[in-house]
C-alpha positions as CSV (number, residue, x, y, z in Angstrom):
1,M,65.7,-72.3,44.7
2,Y,65.3,-68.8,43.1
3,I,67.8,-67.1,40.9
4,D,68.1,-63.4,41.5
5,A,70.0,-60.5,39.8
6,P,71.8,-57.4,41.0
7,L,70.8,-54.0,39.7
8,R,73.3,-52.4,37.4
9,G,74.5,-48.9,38.1
10,L,72.2,-47.3,35.5
11,P,70.8,-43.8,35.2
12,F,67.6,-43.6,37.2
13,A,65.6,-43.1,34.0
14,D,66.7,-46.5,32.7
15,V,65.9,-48.5,35.9
16,A,62.3,-49.3,35.0
17,D,63.2,-50.8,31.6
18,E,66.0,-52.9,33.3
19,A,63.6,-54.2,35.9
20,R,61.0,-55.2,33.2
21,R,63.8,-56.9,31.2
22,L,65.0,-59.0,34.3
23,E,61.4,-59.9,35.1
24,R,60.9,-61.2,31.6
25,M,64.0,-63.3,32.0
26,G,62.5,-65.1,35.0
27,F,64.6,-63.7,37.8
28,G,63.0,-64.0,41.2
29,A,64.3,-60.7,42.7
30,L,66.3,-57.7,41.8
31,W,68.7,-56.4,44.5
32,S,70.2,-52.9,44.9
33,F,73.4,-52.0,46.8
34,E,74.6,-49.2,49.0
35,T,77.9,-48.3,47.3
36,S,78.0,-45.2,45.2
37,R,74.2,-44.7,45.4
38,D,71.4,-44.8,47.8
39,P,70.0,-48.4,47.7
40,F,66.3,-47.3,48.0
41,L,65.7,-44.7,45.3
42,P,65.9,-47.1,42.3
43,L,63.8,-49.7,44.0
44,L,60.7,-47.4,43.9
45,Q,61.0,-47.5,40.1
46,V,61.4,-51.3,40.2
47,A,58.3,-51.5,42.3
48,L,56.2,-49.4,40.0
49,A,57.5,-51.0,36.7
50,T,57.0,-54.7,37.6
51,D,54.3,-57.1,38.7
52,R,56.1,-60.2,40.0
53,L,59.8,-59.4,40.5
54,R,60.7,-59.0,44.2
55,L,63.0,-56.1,45.2
56,G,65.5,-55.9,47.9
57,T,68.5,-54.2,49.4
58,N,71.7,-56.1,49.6
59,I,72.6,-54.2,51.7
60,A,71.4,-51.0,53.3
61,V,73.7,-49.9,56.1
62,A,71.5,-50.2,59.2
63,F,73.5,-47.9,61.5
64,A,73.6,-45.1,58.9
65,R,69.9,-44.6,59.5
66,T,67.7,-44.4,62.6
67,P,65.3,-47.3,63.0
68,F,62.4,-44.9,62.4
69,S,63.8,-43.5,59.1
70,M,64.6,-47.1,57.9
71,A,61.1,-48.2,58.9
72,M,59.3,-45.4,57.0
73,T,61.3,-46.0,53.8
74,A,60.7,-49.7,53.9
75,W,57.1,-49.3,54.6
76,D,56.6,-46.9,51.7
77,L,58.4,-49.4,49.3
78,Q,56.3,-52.3,50.7
79,R,53.2,-50.3,50.0
80,A,54.3,-49.3,46.5
81,S,55.4,-52.8,45.5
82,G,52.3,-54.6,46.8
83,G,54.3,-56.5,49.4
84,R,57.4,-57.5,47.4
85,L,60.1,-55.9,49.4
86,F,63.1,-57.8,51.1
87,L,64.8,-55.4,53.5
88,G,68.4,-56.4,53.6
89,L,70.5,-54.8,56.3
90,G,74.1,-54.9,57.1
91,T,76.4,-53.4,59.8
92,Q,79.3,-52.5,57.5
93,V,82.6,-52.3,59.4
94,R,83.7,-50.0,62.2
95,A,85.9,-47.6,60.1
96,H,83.1,-46.8,57.7
97,V,80.3,-46.6,60.3
98,E,82.3,-44.3,62.5
99,R,84.4,-42.3,60.0
100,R,82.1,-42.2,57.0
101,F,78.6,-42.3,58.5
102,S,79.4,-40.6,61.8
103,A,77.5,-43.3,63.6
104,E,77.8,-45.6,66.6
105,F,79.3,-49.1,66.0
106,E,80.0,-50.7,69.4
107,H,78.6,-54.2,69.9
108,P,77.4,-54.5,66.2
109,A,75.7,-57.9,66.5
110,A,73.8,-57.0,69.6
111,R,73.1,-53.5,68.2
112,V,71.6,-54.7,64.9
113,T,69.5,-57.3,66.7
114,D,68.0,-54.5,68.8
115,Y,67.7,-52.4,65.6
116,I,65.6,-55.1,63.9
117,R,63.3,-55.5,66.9
118,C,62.8,-51.8,67.1
119,L,61.9,-51.8,63.4
120,R,59.2,-54.4,64.0
121,A,57.8,-52.4,66.9
122,I,57.5,-49.3,64.7
123,W,55.8,-51.3,61.9
124,A,53.4,-52.8,64.4
125,T,52.4,-49.3,65.5
126,F,52.0,-48.2,61.9
127,Q,49.7,-51.2,61.2
128,T,47.6,-51.4,64.3
129,G,47.9,-48.0,66.0
130,A,49.3,-49.6,69.1
131,K,50.9,-47.3,71.6
132,P,54.7,-47.2,71.0
133,D,56.5,-48.9,73.9
134,Y,59.8,-50.3,72.7
135,E,62.9,-49.9,74.9
136,G,66.0,-51.8,73.9
137,P,69.6,-51.6,75.0
138,F,70.5,-49.3,72.0
139,Y,67.2,-48.1,70.5
140,R,63.8,-46.9,71.7
141,F,60.5,-46.1,70.2
142,K,58.2,-44.3,72.7
143,L,56.5,-41.4,70.8
144,M,54.1,-41.3,67.9
145,N,51.1,-39.2,66.8
146,E,48.7,-39.4,63.9
147,M,50.7,-36.9,61.8
148,F,53.8,-39.1,61.6
149,T,52.4,-42.7,61.4
150,G,52.9,-44.7,58.2
151,G,49.4,-46.0,58.5
152,P,48.2,-49.6,57.7
153,I,49.1,-51.3,54.5
154,E,47.9,-54.5,52.9
155,D,51.1,-56.5,53.4
156,P,52.6,-55.4,56.7
157,N,55.0,-58.3,57.1
158,I,58.3,-57.1,55.6
159,P,61.0,-59.8,55.5
160,V,64.2,-58.5,57.1
161,F,67.5,-60.1,56.0
162,L,70.7,-59.6,57.9
163,A,74.1,-59.8,56.0
164,G,77.2,-61.4,57.4
165,V,80.1,-63.8,57.0
166,N,81.1,-64.8,60.6
167,P,79.3,-66.9,63.2
168,R,78.3,-64.1,65.5
169,M,76.4,-62.2,62.8
170,A,74.8,-65.4,61.6
171,R,73.6,-66.1,65.1
172,A,72.2,-62.6,65.3
173,A,70.2,-63.3,62.1
174,G,68.8,-66.4,63.8
175,E,67.8,-64.3,66.8
176,A,65.9,-61.6,65.0
177,A,65.8,-61.7,61.2
178,D,63.7,-63.5,58.6
179,G,66.7,-64.2,56.3
180,F,70.4,-64.2,56.1
181,S,72.4,-62.6,53.2
182,V,75.4,-64.8,52.7
183,H,78.5,-62.9,51.6
184,P,80.2,-64.1,48.3
185,M,83.2,-65.1,50.5
186,H,81.8,-68.5,51.3
187,S,81.9,-72.1,50.3
188,P,79.3,-74.9,50.6
189,D,81.3,-76.4,53.4
190,Y,81.5,-73.1,55.3
191,L,77.8,-72.8,55.0
192,R,77.1,-76.3,56.3
193,E,79.7,-76.3,59.1
194,V,79.7,-72.7,60.3
195,V,77.0,-70.4,59.0
196,R,73.9,-72.6,59.2
197,P,74.7,-74.0,62.6
198,A,75.2,-70.4,63.9
199,I,71.9,-69.3,62.5
200,D,70.2,-72.3,64.0
201,E,71.7,-71.5,67.4
202,G,70.3,-68.0,67.3
203,A,66.9,-69.1,65.9
204,K,66.4,-71.6,68.8
205,T,66.3,-68.6,71.2
206,R,62.9,-67.7,69.7
207,G,61.6,-71.2,69.1
208,K,62.7,-71.4,65.5
209,T,65.3,-73.2,63.4
210,V,67.6,-72.3,60.5
211,E,64.9,-73.9,58.3
212,D,62.6,-71.1,59.2
213,L,64.9,-68.5,57.6
214,T,65.6,-67.8,54.0
215,L,69.2,-67.7,52.9
216,V,70.2,-65.7,49.8
217,T,73.8,-65.9,48.7
218,D,76.0,-63.9,46.3
219,C,77.9,-66.2,43.9
220,F,81.1,-65.4,42.1
221,I,80.9,-66.8,38.5
222,V,83.9,-67.1,36.1
223,Q,82.3,-67.2,32.6
224,G,83.1,-66.6,29.0
225,D,82.7,-68.4,25.6
226,T,86.4,-68.5,25.0
227,E,89.4,-69.3,27.1
228,S,90.6,-65.7,26.9
229,A,87.2,-64.4,27.9
230,R,87.2,-66.8,30.9
231,S,90.7,-65.6,31.8
232,R,89.6,-62.0,31.9
233,S,86.6,-63.0,34.0
234,E,88.8,-65.0,36.4
235,E,91.1,-62.1,36.9
236,R,88.2,-59.8,37.9
237,V,87.0,-62.4,40.4
238,R,90.6,-62.8,41.8
239,R,90.9,-59.1,42.3
240,Q,87.5,-58.9,44.1
241,V,88.4,-61.9,46.3
242,A,91.7,-60.3,47.1
243,L,90.1,-57.1,48.2
244,Y,87.6,-58.9,50.5
245,A,90.3,-61.2,51.9
246,S,92.5,-58.3,52.8
247,T,89.9,-57.2,55.4
248,P,90.2,-58.8,58.8
249,S,86.4,-59.4,58.9
250,Y,86.8,-62.3,56.5
251,R,89.7,-63.9,58.4
252,A,87.5,-66.6,59.9
253,F,86.5,-67.8,56.5
254,L,90.1,-67.9,55.3
255,E,91.2,-69.8,58.4
256,F,88.4,-72.3,57.8
257,H,90.0,-73.1,54.4
258,G,93.6,-73.0,55.7
259,H,94.5,-69.6,54.2
260,A,94.9,-67.5,57.3
261,E,98.4,-66.4,56.3
262,T,97.1,-65.3,52.9
263,G,94.8,-62.9,54.7
264,K,97.6,-61.4,56.7
265,Q,99.8,-61.0,53.6
266,L,96.9,-59.3,51.7
267,S,96.3,-56.9,54.6
268,A,99.9,-55.9,54.6
269,L,99.9,-55.3,50.8
270,M,96.7,-53.2,51.2
271,R,98.3,-51.0,53.9
272,E,101.3,-50.5,51.7
273,G,99.2,-49.6,48.7
274,R,100.4,-52.5,46.6
275,V,97.0,-53.4,45.4
276,Q,98.1,-54.7,42.0
277,E,100.1,-57.5,43.6
278,M,97.2,-58.8,45.6
279,P,95.3,-61.0,43.1
280,S,98.4,-63.2,42.6
281,L,98.0,-64.4,46.2
282,I,94.6,-65.9,45.6
283,S,95.4,-69.5,44.9
284,D,93.4,-71.7,42.6
285,D,92.2,-73.7,45.6
286,L,90.8,-70.6,47.3
287,L,89.2,-69.4,44.0
288,S,87.5,-72.7,43.4
289,A,86.1,-72.6,47.0
290,V,84.3,-69.3,46.4
291,A,83.5,-69.4,42.7
292,V,82.0,-71.6,39.9
293,S,83.7,-71.5,36.5
294,E,82.4,-72.2,33.1
295,A,85.6,-74.0,32.4
296,D,84.4,-76.8,34.8
297,G,81.1,-77.4,32.9
298,E,77.6,-76.1,32.5
299,L,77.1,-73.2,35.0
300,A,73.5,-73.9,35.7
301,D,74.3,-77.5,36.7
302,Q,77.2,-76.3,38.9
303,I,75.1,-73.7,40.7
304,R,72.3,-76.3,41.3
305,A,74.8,-78.8,42.6
306,R,76.7,-76.3,44.7
307,Y,73.7,-75.4,46.8
308,A,71.9,-78.8,46.7
309,G,70.0,-79.9,49.6
310,D,68.3,-76.6,50.4
311,L,71.7,-75.1,51.5
312,V,70.3,-71.7,50.4
313,Q,67.0,-70.7,48.9
314,R,68.1,-67.8,46.7
315,V,71.2,-67.4,44.6
316,L,72.2,-63.9,43.5
317,F,74.6,-63.3,40.6
318,Y,77.6,-61.2,41.8
319,E,77.8,-59.4,38.5
320,P,74.9,-57.8,36.6
321,V,73.3,-59.3,33.5
322,P,75.0,-57.7,30.5
323,D,72.8,-55.3,28.6
324,D,73.2,-57.3,25.4
325,A,72.3,-60.6,26.9
326,D,69.8,-62.7,24.9
327,E,66.6,-62.9,26.9
328,D,65.6,-66.3,25.8
329,S,69.1,-67.7,26.6
330,V,69.1,-66.1,30.1
331,R,65.6,-67.3,30.8
332,D,66.6,-70.9,29.8
333,F,69.7,-70.6,32.1
334,V,67.6,-69.4,35.0
335,N,65.1,-72.3,34.6
336,R,67.9,-74.9,34.4
337,A,69.7,-73.5,37.5
338,R,66.4,-73.8,39.3
339,G,66.0,-77.4,38.1
340,Q,63.0,-76.4,35.9
341,E,64.1,-77.6,32.5
């Protein structure tokens, strides 16, 4: 199991130093996000500044870009990094896709499956010069000339990860992707009983199983050297869980853990703008399902136990590594979480 880190929201001039720092600490990959910044721009600096650290998007919104524009950007990053890119895609939700990105959203699982297949057709043409001949239900790739091709690269096989939380998107990952980005709103039981079986169902449609895919998961962590520090950390996690749980997309997970009514109450509070009241609805039971806490013992041991049995292959910290973190201590933690004391 690899331990990965998120990229902090740094000035672009500082990204290279941050990437080298995290590589020295022993992290397996550095992931960027599509929130207030483009997820790809900082990854070029990561690629050029490091030798071993993998780099990925968690996530880039697929429908905000055409398959060809996504294929070209990923191809360039794969070339620049010497084959270290993880292309993590997500569908986002209807409101954002239609009203923020001005894009189509209908049938998101089927659409993103077609999107990934179109990406691979484009990359095949880049690498081999094959005549473009992809025609899917939502996307097509039929035209190319020498001026516009990305050309062959040394490592043409770019792993594509698909993000999701519900069974339908997990199945889509099994049908078309190389990996699945598990949302932090999960629990080990939800992974075992819902997510992994759905991935396996999709994978079997192409002669694979869930074991052929790589699962990377965000992990909420409540930490702090003192009780007051842990209390502040716990409050941050509760706020984030409440925001996620207020969105209907996460209702299936809440129902699995018997908190369907909590989701409805949170949605109502969000509609009314009563955001400050939302964290109080997150019970200790729900919090313990989605997070590990330093109050319960050594974090490295808890992470290793939480995902034991190859439940996932990569664990991504939800919060960035603090800029004042001691490198030796973090490196020791990463090794222990991986079981490499």
